[in-house]
N, C-alpha and C positions, 0 to 999 in steps of 0.2 A: 310766210303764212302768217296770217293775222289772227290773233286770238279774239274771240268774242266773249265778252263777260258782261255782267249787268252794268258795269261801269263804262264800257266802251259804247253801249247803245244809249241813245238819249231817251230816257224814260221820263215820263212826267211823274209826279208824286203819287197819283192814284194808281198808275200802272205798276209802280214800284211796290206799293203796299199790296196790291192784288197778287203780285208775283211772290212776294215774301209770305203771303197767307196760304199759298198752295202747300199741300203736305209734301215733305221731302221723300217719303216712302209710301208705296201703295200696297195694301195687303194682297197677297197672292192667293188666287182661288184654285181649286183643284183642276178645273178645266184648263186654266192657263198653264199649270204645271204639266198636265198631260199633253198639251199641245206642244210644249217646248221639248218634251221627251221624244214625242214622235218626230219632230222636225230634226232633232239631233240623230235619231236612229236612221231616218231617211238619208241624211247627209253622210252616214257612216261614222260619225263621231262617237256614238254611244251604241253598244250592243246589248243584246238581251242576256240577262244572267242565266247560267246553266245550273241545272240541278246538281248539287254537290253529291259526290260519290258515285253517281251513275255516268259520269262523263266518260269513264274508261270503256264503257260497253257500247259506245255510239260510234258510228262511222268507221274511219280507217284505224281508229285505235283499237277496235275489237280484234282485229288480226293481230296486232302487236300483243294485246292482252292474252289472247289464246296462245300465242307462240311462247310468251314468258311463262304462262302456266304449264304448258308442255315441257319446257326446259326445266322448270322446278320439279315436276314430277319425275322426269327422266334422271336428274341429278340425284333426287331422293332415292329412287330405286337402284341406281347404280351404286350409291354409297352403301345401301342395304346389302346388295349382292356382294360387294367387295368385303364388307364386314363378315357376311356369312361365310365366304370363301376363306377368309383369314381364320375365322373360328374353326372351321372344319379342318384346315390345314394344321392349326395348332393342336386340336384334339387328336388328329392322326399322328402327329409327331409325338404327343404325350403317350399314346398307346404303343407306338414303336419303341419309344424309350423305356416304357414300363415292361414290355415284352423282352427287350434286349436285357434289361436288369434281371428279369426272371431267368432268361436263358444263361446269363452270366452266373447268377446264383446257383442254377442247377449244374452248370459246368464245374463251379467251385465244390459244390457238394459231391459230385461224382469223383473229382480228383481226391478230395479228402477221404471219402469212403474207400476209393480204390487204394490209396496209400495205407489206410488202416488195415484193409483186407490183406495187403501184401505183408505188412509188418506182423500181423497176426499169424499168417501162414509161415513166416520166417521163424517166429517164436515156437510154433508147433514143430517145425522142421528141426530146430535146435534140440527141442525136448526129445524128439524121436531119436536124434543122433546120439544123445547122451545116454539113452536107454535107462535113465533113472526114473522116468515117468511111468506111470501105470498105462494102461491101454488107452491109446489116443484115437480110437475108432470114432467116437462121437465127434471130436474135432475135425476129423477127415470128412465125416458125413456132412457136417455143417458147411465145411469149405467147398465141397462138391456141390451141395445144394445151392449155395450162394453163387458159385460160378455158373451153374446151369441157369439160374434165374437171370443173372446178368447177361448171358449169352442170348437167352430168349428175348430180353429186352433190347439188346443191341441189334438183333436181327429185325425186330419190330421197328426200331428206329431208323435203320437203313437196310431194307431188304436186299439191296444190290451189292452190299459190302461182302467181298469174297472172304475176308478173314473171319467176320462174324459168322457167316454161313458154314464155313469149315469147322469153326469152333463148336457150333451147335451140333453139326453132324458127328463130329468126333465124340462129343459127350454123349449123344444118343447111342452110338455104338457100344459105349461102355456102360456100366451099370448106372441106372437113373437113381436119384435120390430116394424114390419110393421103393427101390429094390433092396434097400439096406435093412429093411425089417421094420418091426414095431417100435423102434426107439423114437423118442420125441426130440424134436429140435426146438430150442428156445431162441427166439429172435428178440432182440432188444431194440 
């Protein structure tokens, strides 16, 4: 392939001066630029710019955008529901533990009170056996009144308990605490 330059062609002096006098650049007009852009777009080399930000809501991307938004909402509410369930479970466990602690405390108090009651009755029985004590009628009245009240509470606690029911029936057949007369009972 042969190169063609100014030196390869035989130019005369006037032609060479006219050629050198031509401008090396030509100013670009707006119409020339628009024509070039349209031609490049027609040939598929250049595409039209899309509006930024709204491109996800056009064409097939709309379905993907809707699916992604639905998935985000589903994940959010699933997390919220799981958190609520966990909180409810933790609260229920705390209430059960609190109730169990209260039940244990009540059991301990019943055991301590029962032991103190039996110990006090043993002391009264020793005093009655020694016959050195004065009249122990008031102590007996208090012991029977406490036993009667405990039997009533035991039947209220478990109405189907045969021992508690027989104890209460046996106490009702005997004298009731109110049958002892006008003496006062002091509870501490």
